[in-house]
C-alpha positions in Angstrom: -23.1 4.9 3.4 -23.1 1.1 3.3 -19.7 -0.1 2.3 -19.4 -2.2 -0.9 -23.0 -1.6 -1.9 -24.4 -0.1 -5.1 -25.0 3.7 -4.6 -28.8 3.5 -5.1 -29.0 1.2 -2.1 -26.2 2.5 0.1 -27.4 5.8 1.7 -28.7 4.1 4.9 -30.1 6.0 7.9 -28.8 3.2 10.1 -25.3 3.3 8.9 -25.3 7.1 9.3 -26.5 6.8 12.9 -24.6 3.6 13.9 -23.0 3.3 17.4 -19.3 2.7 17.7 -18.5 -0.9 17.9 -15.4 -3.0 18.4 -13.8 -3.7 15.0 -14.4 -7.3 13.7 -10.9 -8.1 12.5 -10.3 -10.8 9.8 -9.5 -14.3 10.7 -5.8 -14.9 10.2 -3.8 -18.1 10.5 -5.4 -21.2 12.0 -7.9 -21.3 14.9 -10.2 -23.8 16.6 -13.6 -23.5 18.0 -16.5 -25.7 19.2 -19.1 -24.1 17.0 -18.4 -22.0 13.8 -21.2 -19.6 12.7 -21.1 -18.3 9.1 -22.8 -14.9 8.9 -23.0 -12.1 11.4 -26.6 -11.1 11.0 -29.4 -11.6 13.6 -29.4 -15.4 13.2 -25.7 -15.9 13.4 -25.1 -13.4 16.3 -28.1 -14.6 18.3 -26.8 -18.2 17.9 -23.4 -17.1 19.0 -24.8 -15.1 22.0 -26.9 -18.0 23.2 -23.9 -20.4 22.9 -21.5 -17.9 24.6 -24.0 -17.5 27.5 -23.8 -21.3 28.0 -20.0 -21.2 28.0 -19.6 -22.8 24.6 -16.6 -21.7 22.4 -18.1 -20.0 19.3 -16.5 -18.1 16.4 -18.5 -16.1 13.8 -17.1 -15.5 10.4 -18.7 -12.7 8.4 -17.9 -11.8 4.7 -18.4 -8.1 5.3 -19.0 -6.6 8.8 -21.6 -7.4 11.5 -25.0 -6.4 10.4 -24.0 -5.6 6.8 -26.9 -7.5 5.2 -30.6 -7.5 5.8 -30.1 -7.4 9.6 -28.6 -3.9 9.5 -31.0 -2.5 6.8 -34.5 -3.7 7.5 -37.5 -1.9 8.7 -36.6 -2.3 12.4 -40.0 -3.8 13.2 -40.1 -6.4 16.0 -43.1 -8.3 14.6 -44.5 -11.4 16.4 -45.7 -14.7 14.9 -45.2 -16.5 11.6 -46.4 -15.4 8.3 -49.3 -17.8 8.7 -52.0 -17.7 11.3 -52.2 -20.3 14.1 -54.8 -22.6 12.6 -52.8 -22.9 9.4 -49.6 -23.7 11.3 -51.4 -26.3 13.4 -53.0 -27.9 10.4 -49.6 -28.2 8.6 -47.4 -29.2 11.5 -49.7 -30.7 14.0 -50.6 -29.6 17.6 -47.3 -30.5 19.0 -44.7 -29.0 16.7 -47.1 -26.4 15.4 -47.8 -25.3 18.9 -44.1 -25.0 19.8 -43.5 -23.0 16.6 -46.3 -20.6 17.5 -45.1 -20.2 21.1 -41.5 -19.5 19.9 -42.6 -16.9 17.3 -45.2 -15.3 19.7 -42.6 -14.8 22.4 -39.8 -13.7 20.0 -40.3 -9.9 20.5 -40.0 -10.3 24.3 -36.8 -12.3 23.7 -35.4 -9.4 21.6 -36.3 -6.9 24.4 -34.9 -9.2 27.1 -31.5 -9.4 25.2 -31.4 -5.7 24.8 -32.0 -5.1 28.5 -29.6 -7.8 29.8 -26.8 -6.8 27.5 -27.5 -3.0 27.7 -27.7 -2.7 23.9 -28.3 0.9 22.9 -30.6 0.5 19.9 -33.7 2.6 20.6 -35.8 -0.5 21.4 -39.5 0.2 22.3 -42.5 -2.1 22.5 -45.7 0.0 21.9 -47.2 -2.6 19.6 -47.6 -3.4 15.9 -50.5 -2.2 13.8 -51.8 -3.9 10.7 -54.3 -1.4 9.2 -57.0 -2.6 6.8 -57.5 -0.9 3.5 -60.8 -2.7 2.6 -63.6 -4.9 4.0 -61.8 -8.2 2.9 -58.6 -7.3 4.8 -60.6 -6.3 7.9 -62.3 -9.6 7.9 -58.9 -11.3 7.7 -57.7 -9.2 10.7 -60.8 -10.2 12.7 -60.2 -13.8 12.0 -56.6 -13.4 13.0 -57.6 -11.8 16.3 -60.0 -14.7 16.9 -57.3 -17.4 16.3 -54.7 -15.7 18.6 -57.4 -15.2 21.3 -57.9 -19.0 21.4 -54.2 -19.2 22.2 -54.5 -16.7 25.0 -53.1 -13.7 23.1 -55.5 -10.8 23.1 -55.1 -8.6 20.1 -57.1 -5.4 19.8 -59.3 -4.7 16.8 -59.4 -1.0 15.9 -62.1 1.1 14.5 -61.4 3.5 11.6 -61.3 6.4 14.1 -58.8 4.5 16.4 -56.5 3.8 13.5 -56.7 7.4 12.4 -55.7 8.5 15.9 -52.9 6.0 16.3 -51.5 6.3 12.8 -52.5 9.8 11.6 -53.8 8.7 8.2 -57.3 8.7 6.7 -56.4 5.9 4.3 -57.7 2.9 6.4 -61.1 1.5 7.5 -59.9 -0.2 10.6 -57.0 -2.4 11.8 -55.4 -4.7 14.4 -53.1 -3.8 17.2 -50.7 -6.5 18.4 -49.3 -5.5 21.7 -46.4 -7.9 21.3 -44.8 -5.9 18.6 -42.2 -3.1 18.7 -39.3 -1.5 16.8 -35.6 -0.7 17.1 -32.5 0.5 15.3 -31.6 -2.8 13.6 -27.9 -2.1 12.8 -27.2 -1.0 16.4 -29.0 -4.1 17.6 -26.7 -6.2 15.4 -23.6 -4.3 16.6 -24.7 -4.7 20.2 -25.2 -8.4 19.7 -21.7 -8.7 18.3 -20.2 -6.8 21.2 -22.1 -8.9 23.7 -20.7 -12.1 22.1 -17.2 -10.7 22.4 -17.6 -9.7 26.0 -18.7 -13.3 26.8 -15.6 -14.8 25.2 -16.9 -15.5 21.6 -15.0 -14.3 18.6 -16.4 -12.3 15.7 -14.4 -11.8 12.5 -15.4 -9.5 9.7 -13.9 -9.6 6.2 -13.7 -13.3 6.6 -15.7 -14.8 3.7 -15.8 -18.6 3.9 -14.4 -19.9 0.6 -14.5 -23.7 1.5 -15.9 -26.0 4.0 -14.5 -29.5 4.3 -14.4 -32.4 6.6 -11.4 -32.7 8.9 -11.4 -35.8 11.2 -14.6 -35.8 13.2 -15.2 -32.1 12.5 -15.0 -29.4 9.9 -12.4 -27.0 8.4 -13.6 -23.6 7.2 -11.2 -21.7 5.0 -11.2 -18.0 4.4 -8.8 -15.9 2.3 -6.4 -15.4 5.2 -7.2 -18.1 7.7 -8.6 -21.6 8.7 -11.0 -22.5 11.4 -11.5 -26.0 12.8 -14.9 -26.6 14.3 -17.0 -29.5 15.6 -20.3 -28.1 14.4 -21.2 -25.5 11.8 -24.2 -23.1 11.7 -24.8 -21.5 8.3 -26.7 -18.2 8.8 -26.1 -16.4 5.3 -29.8 -16.1 4.4 -30.6 -14.0 1.3 -26.8 -13.6 0.7 -26.2 -17.4 0.5 -25.6 -17.2 -3.2 -23.7 -20.3 -4.4 -22.3 -21.3 -1.1 -23.1 -24.8 0.0 -25.4 -25.9 -2.8 -28.2 -26.5 -2.9 -29.0 -24.1 0.0 -29.1 -21.0 -2.3 -31.6 -22.7 -4.6 -34.1 -23.1 -1.7 -34.5 -19.4 -1.3 -36.1 -16.5 -3.2 -34.3 -13.3 -2.5 -36.5 -10.3 -2.5 -35.3 -6.7 -2.5 -36.7 -4.3 0.0 -36.1 -0.5 -0.1 -36.7 2.4 2.4 -36.7 6.1 2.6 -36.4 8.3 5.7 -37.3 11.9 6.3 -35.4 14.4 8.3 -36.8 14.7 11.9 -40.4 15.9 11.7 -41.6 19.0 13.6 -43.2 18.6 17.0 -46.6 19.2 15.6 -46.2 16.5 12.9 -44.8 14.1 15.5 -48.0 14.5 17.5 -50.2 13.6 14.5 -48.2 10.8 12.9 -47.7 7.7 15.0 -47.6 9.6 18.3 -47.1 6.4 20.3 -44.5 5.0 17.9 -46.2 1.7 16.9 -44.7 0.0 13.8 -47.1 -0.5 11.0 -47.3 -3.0 8.1 -50.5 -2.7 6.0 -52.5 -5.6 4.5 -52.1 -5.1 0.8 -50.5 -7.8 -1.2 -47.6 -5.5 -2.0 -47.5 -3.9 1.4 -45.7 -0.8 2.7 -44.4 -0.8 6.2 -43.5 2.3 8.2 -42.6 3.7 11.7 -41.0 6.7 13.4 -37.7 6.7 15.2 -36.7 8.3 18.5 -35.6 11.5 16.7 -38.9 11.9 14.9 -37.9 10.7 11.5 -40.6 8.9 9.4 -39.3 5.7 7.8 -41.3 4.2 4.9 -40.4 0.9 3.2 -41.7 -1.5 0.5 -40.7 -3.8 -2.3 -37.6 -2.9 -4.4 -36.3 -4.1 -7.8 -33.3 -6.0 -9.1 -31.9 -3.1 -11.1 -30.8 0.5 -10.3 -33.5 2.1 -12.5 -36.2 0.1 -10.9 -35.0 0.9 -7.4 -34.9 4.6 -8.2 -38.4 4.5 -9.4 -39.7 2.5 -6.4 -37.8 4.8 -3.9 -39.7 7.8 -5.4 -42.9 5.7 -5.2 -42.4 5.4 -1.5 -41.9 9.1 -1.2 -45.1 9.7 -3.1 -46.9 7.0 -0.9 -45.8 8.8 2.2 -47.3 12.1 1.0 -50.6 10.2 0.1 -50.8 8.5 3.5 -49.8 11.6 5.4 -50.7 14.7 3.4 -49.9 16.8 6.5 -46.2 16.3 6.0 -46.2 18.6 3.0 -43.0 19.1 1.2 -41.0 17.1 3.8 -37.2 16.8 3.4 -35.9 13.4 2.6 -32.6 12.5 4.3 -31.8 8.9 3.3 -32.7 6.1 0.8 -31.4 2.6 0.9 -32.2 -1.1 0.5 -31.1 -4.7 0.4 -32.2 -8.3 0.1 -34.2 -10.6 2.3 -35.2 -14.2 1.7 -38.5 -15.8 1.1 -39.7 -19.4 0.7 -42.5 -20.5 -1.6 -44.7 -21.5 1.4 -43.6 -18.6 3.6 -42.2 -20.8 6.4 -38.6 -20.4 7.7 -36.3 -23.3 6.9 -34.2 -25.2 9.5 -32.1 -27.5 7.3 -29.5 -30.2 7.9 -26.8 -29.7 5.3 -24.6 -32.6 6.3 -23.2 -34.3 9.4 -22.8 -31.5 12.0 -23.9 -28.7 9.6 -27.3 -26.9 9.9 -28.8 -23.7 8.5 -31.7 -21.4 9.3 -33.0 -19.2 6.6 -35.9 -17.1 5.2 -37.9 -15.2 7.7 -40.4 -13.9 5.2 -40.4 -10.3 6.6 -40.2 -11.1 10.3 -36.5 -11.3 10.7 -35.8 -9.1 13.7 -37.8 -11.2 16.2 -37.9 -14.6 14.5 -34.2 -14.7 13.5 -33.3 -13.9 17.1 -35.5 -16.7 18.3 -34.1 -19.1 15.8 -30.6 -18.3 17.2 -31.8 -19.9 20.4 -33.0 -23.0 18.5 -29.7 -23.3 16.7 -27.8 -23.0 20.0 -30.0 -25.8 21.3 -29.0 -28.0 18.2 -25.4 -27.1 18.5 -25.3 -28.2 22.2 -26.9 -31.6 21.5 -30.6 -31.2 21.6 -32.3 -34.0 19.5 -33.8 -32.7 16.3 -37.3 -33.8 17.3 -37.1 -31.9 20.6 -36.3 -28.5 18.9 -38.9 -25.8 18.7 -38.8 -25.7 14.9 -39.0 -28.6 12.5 -35.7 -29.8 10.8 -36.0 -30.6 7.1 -33.9 -31.5 4.2 -33.2 -28.6 1.7 -36.0 -28.4 -0.9 -35.0 -26.5 -4.0 -37.3 -24.1 -5.8 -38.2 -25.5 -9.3 -36.7 -23.3 -12.2 -34.9 -21.3 -9.6 -32.8 -19.6 -12.4 -36.0 -17.8 -13.5 -36.6 -16.4 -9.9 -35.9 -12.7 -10.7 -38.3 -12.2 -13.7 -40.9 -14.5 -11.9 -40.7 -12.5 -8.8 -41.0 -9.2 -10.6 -44.0 -10.5 -12.6 -45.7 -11.7 -9.4 -45.2 -8.3 -7.7 -46.6 -6.5 -10.7 -49.7 -8.7 -10.7 -50.1 -8.2 -7.0 -49.9 -4.4 -7.3 -52.6 -4.6 -10.0 -54.9 -6.7 -7.7 -54.3 -4.2 -4.8 -55.7 -1.5 -7.1 -58.7 -3.5 -8.2 -62.1 -3.2 -6.3 -62.3 -6.8 -5.0 
């Protein structure tokens, strides 16, 4: 069970199957470091790892334990790219910066797999590709255009016929699809724990149960205070993402937290494993309110989708995922369900990740809009570049000032209303 989480969201498959890891003891007393990282998810741990590999003194402060938030609960899909397709990114950011953003996000899955190999992280990482199946003609046209745009950048994606999708996924629900060979999947909590252990092996420090309660200037640097300690640092990276809350305003008001929930079966029989995702691609469909799913090394089927902000709503949506699984894969029959869990991820209104300067020597990276495994890892390298003196204009992602969401206090009812409308549109024949 996920510690300190509401019961309806706490029964995580990943927590139940987590590897042993070195305990992240709380920060006690006064310490000093070159770079302080707030948050031990993928962003913070990747930043720390890239810094430690360069010989930079780095300390990570985490309010709970490494991987406690979205990084240890997500769908485990190592998806490439940004939310937007290449032409839209170039139109918004220009050929120079836009091209660098696309190159960074395109290569992000390979970066994850390279880190896993170099640091011998046991997290069931595989790279058989990522499938986006189309449920109607409009979504198929969108996928065809996506393949065209990436082909123009030298990335060959494979359009799939209805029969090919049926063979790769094992469902009759789709009319075609797109296979992206860059994609893969892994056990996300074990990946986070492995990152934390790699940081420690290279001389970095990772402290759990060390929520930062204050961040102040101290001379030419900064002083971070926790309940039991103080940390002096020259530079600070804020990697709290959907769990930013009211820390360092206005950062929290730039984000839209969204709840995502998942269910997992017991390991399927050998016959079912041969008929459902036999090559273990990760899948995220093309509906406005998508479902995403994959199988793990033990043959469990994991299905995820949007959650709610209350326990009753989450209970209902978890049952909806079980029903959706049976609809997509009627061959599973009365399958036994083993786990159900969830947590928050962060979106932005334009679906672009934010790299924000929060003050002299303080920067944050937030909001991966559903692509956090790969993109957060890649952003860790960008943040390490910033922390070691790379000029902002030379980074592979644009640096911006925080931009708050208007009427942010209405975010929860507005998000629920938008999801409800999107579900209705998904059901309509247009």
